[in-house]
Every structure is written in C-alpha cells, then in structure tokens.
N, C-alpha and C positions, 0 to 999 in steps of 0.2 A: 844101722844107718845113724849117723851122728846128728847132733843138733847143730844149728848154724849160729855162727858167732860174730857176725860183722859189727853189731852195735857194741857188744861187750868188748871187742878187740879193736877199738877205734885207732890205736897206734898202728896196728897192722895195716888197717885200711888206708891211714894217712900215708904210710910208706908206699902202698900200692898206687896211690894217686898223686904221689909227689912227681910223677912223670908228666905232670900237667905242662911243664915248660916245653917238653919234646912233642906231647900229644897235641897241644894247642900252640902252634908257632905264633911268634910275635905278629901283631895285627897290623895291617897296612893303614895308610894315612886315611883311607876312606872311612875307617871305623870311627876315627875322631870326628870327621866331618858329620857322620851320622849321629854320634853320641852327643855332639855339642849343638845339634839342631842345624847344622850347615848343610847345604846341598853339596853334591860332588862338584859342581861348578865353582863352589866357593872355597875350594882347597887352596887357592893361592892366597887366601887371607889368613892362613894359619901362622903367620909370623908375629901375631899379636901377643898379648899377655898369656903366659902359660901357667895357670893355676886352676884348681877346681873351685868354682864360685857357686853360691846359691842364686838361683833366678826364679822369677815367677813361672808358673805352668804355661805351656804354650806348644810350639812345635816340638818341644823335647819329648813329649809322650810319643808321637809317631816316629820320632828319630830313635827313641829308646826301643820301640817295638821292632824297628828294622835291625838294630844292633842285636837284639835278642834272637831274631831269625837267623842272623849270621853265626851266632854262637852255638845255636842248638846242635847242629850236626857234630861239632867237635866235642861238646860237652857230653853227648850221648856216647861217643866212643870212649872218652875218658871214664865215665861212669861204669861202662861195661868192663873196661880194663881193670878198674879198681875192684869191682865186685868179683871178677874172675879169680882174684887172689885168695878169696875166702869162701866161695861158693863150692859145695860139694856135688852139686847137681845143676843142670840147666835151669835158667830162670828167665822170665820176661822182664826186662829193665825199661822203665819208662822215666824220662827226665823232663821236669817242668821247670823252665827257667823264668824267674820273676822279672821285674822291671828295675831299672835304675830310679833312684829318687828323682821325680820330675822336676824338682827345684834345682837340681845340679846343672850348671853350665860349665861343661868340661872345656878347659883351655887347649890350644893347639899342642900337638905332641907328634914327634916323628915315629915313635915306636911305642906301642902299647903291649904290655905283657900280662896275660892271665896267670893266676897262681892260686893254689889252695892255702888259705891262711893256716897258721899253726893251730893245732887242736880241732881242726875241722876235718870231716871225712865226706867222701862222696857217697853218702848214705843218709836216707831220710831228709829232714829239713836241714839245710846247711847253707853255706855262702861261698861264693867264689870271688876272689879279689881281681881288680883290674888296676894296673898301675902304669903310669908313664915313666919309661925308663931312658928316654932319650928326648930332651927338650931343654929350652932355657930355664924353665921351672918344672918340677916334678909334682905329680898328684897321685892319689891312691884312693880308689872307691871300691865298694863291694856290691855284689849282686846276689839276691836271694835265689836259691835253687832247691828243688825237691827231687830226690832220687827214689823212685818207687821200685821195689824189687818183688815181683809177683811169682809165687811158686806154691806148690802143695805143702801145707803145714797143718798141725793139729789144731783143731777148734772144738769148742764145746757144742753138744747137740741140744742142750737146754741150759736155762739159768741155774747156777749152782751156788749154794750158800757157802760162806767161808767155813773151812774145816772139813768139807766133803772129801772122802777118800775115793779117788777116781777109779771107775770100772770101765770096761770096754764100752758099755752102753752110753757113757757120758761123752765119748769122743768120736770124732770123724776126721777125715781129711778134706781140705777145701783150699782153693786158690786164694791166697790173701797177700797183701802187701806186708812183707815181714819186716820192712824197714819203717813202718809207720810209727812204731813205738819203741821205746828203750827195752832192752832185755833180748836174750837169745831165744829165737823161736824154735819150738820142738818140731822135728820133721817126721817122727815116728811115734805112734800111740804107745808103744811099749816103754817109751821114756817116762810116761806119766802114770802108768797103771800101778795102783797101790799107794800112791803118794797123796798127801793131803794138801789142799790148796790154802794159801795164806789170805786170800781175799774172796769176796763174792764176785762170781764171774757171770756176765750176761751171756745169753745164747749166742753162739757164733763167735765168741771171743777167741782170739788166738792165744794158745798157751805158751808161756814163755818161762824160762828157768827162774825168773824173778818171782813167779807165782808159787814157788815152793821153797821150803828151807834148803839151803845149799848142802850138798852131801860131801863128806870127806872121802876121797877116792884112795888116798894113801897117806902115810906119815913121812916125815923127814927121815932121810937115810935109807928108805926102802928102795929096792930095785924096781925100775919101771921100764915099760916099753915105750920108746919114743918114735912116733910116726911123723915124718916130714912130707908135707904135701906141696907140690909145685904145679905149674901148668903142664899137664899131661904126664906127670911122673910122681912116684911115691917111693919113700925110702923108710925102711924100719931098722931100728938099732936098739941097744939097751943102754940104760944109764942109771945113775943114782940121784934121787930127788934130794935137793938141798933145803926144801921146806915142805910143809904139808901141802897136799894136793886138794884144794877146796874146788868144787865143781865150778867150771867156767872162769876161774881166776887165773892170772899168770903164776907160773912157777918156773924155777930155774932148775936145770938138770945138768949133771956132769956126765957126759957120754963116754963111751969106751975109749975114745981117742984122747980123752982128757980135756976136750973142749967144753966150755959152758954154752948151753943154749937155753933160750926161754920159750916156753909154750903155755898151753893151757891144760889143766887136768880135765879129761873128757870122759873117762871110764875107770874101772877098777884097775889101778896100777898102769894107766895109759896116759901119755901126754902127747898132745898134738902141737906140731910146729908148722906154721905157714911160711913159706919162703917165696 
C-alpha cells in the first residue's frame, strides 16, 4: 500500500481541480444580490456602480451566509473530484466554506465565475476565487475554504522523542484528517518500521514522510517501473530515470515510447504518475 501524496503534489491537485469552471457553472444574478446584501426583489437595482467596495458590517453577514449555503454543494463535488485524482482508496471528504469579508459591498454583476487561484489546491486550508466576468466594471474576491480528507492513516500510540527508531508497538491505524497538515501521510505501518523520526511526536500524531529523512529510491540513469493511475484504471510500463529518485519528490522519466513523463519516486525503482 502506498503513501498518500496530495499535499506534496499540489500541482497535480491543482490540475485536478482546474475543472472548477465546469464543475461550478457561472452564478446567476441572485448570487450577486445575496452577496451584496440586496434581496431578490432588489435585482432591478443592479445597474448601479459595478465594483467591489468596502462597507461597514450589516446585512452583508446574513447575505454572505446565504451565498455560502448556495456554494457548498458545488464545492463539495469539486473537492471530491479533485481528491479522487490522487486518493488510492476511499475517503470521507468534508468541505467547510468560510465567509466573505463582511466589509465587502459587491457591486452589480451579470455573471459571477468561481475559480481556483494559481498555486491553490482543493486540499486543507485553501481559498476559492469569485470574479465578475460580465458587467460594466469587474471585481475579484476570494473565499476561505477548508477541505478535510478523513481516512485510515498511521498514528503514534504514545509520545515519542526525536530519534526514536519506530517499532510495531509505536504505531497503529486511526481515521484522521490527512489534509490537516503539510506532508504525505503514511497509510501502512510497514512504511515507518525501522525508521528514525526527525522530531518529537505527541501521542496520536499522524506520521508523514516529512517526519523522516527522505530515502533515495534510485539513481539517475537507472531503469524504473512507471505506474500510471487514473480514475478506475492502472497502466504499468518501464522507463529510464533522468534524475535521482528522492522519496516523494518529482522526477522525470523517459518511457519506452520515448515520451517524457513526470511522477514521484514512491518505492525502490518505482515511479508513480497520476493522470
């Protein structure tokens, strides 16, 4: 069983969640009425100034809550779709959407588009953008979002001092939010046995690859097995590593067809590619 890599592989996740535009269709006029503190009956007034302005707190709080309620089902679907690109086994995904800045007074807009900002991923604490793409003046705001991914992972059974060489008695499996912290969570205790930890760990802490010195699985020029995983399928081929395979880090491989692919070094002479 392999370790899970979404945090370390944020670029892959970003690709998986770039489908936001299709997963979350452009928002109707009502969204703007809600976000700007106007009632549905006030939609006829949206021909006024079109820009994001700061305003004092007021009805914007309740309007923001309503907007969040409208967003949540689509965001949950987006998060599940993004996570499915990198998860090796089923997980319970929970999405918690934050609030717009209550000081914001969003100006009228005919079409609002949600999007995932560059270098953001639908994983852990992140942000989603909302932009006006059709109006006399355009605006762009962001909304905090937390994506929790709950699944069985390796945790410590007791507090362990730095330098401890891990044994079976130190480890167990528990359902945890693997997206709560940076680092690739370990899913199988065998991945940690015999390795020394780089920091003191409290009892119940999730073990991650960053808790150990990274291993080198192969050298540049070595032949490696390339495993490509997709939604419901798996392809295995051979290739030549173009750089050293450091555990969990990106590496380029020239496969038998002559094509260059990028994946992660995950085991002895093995590279994983997520498509």
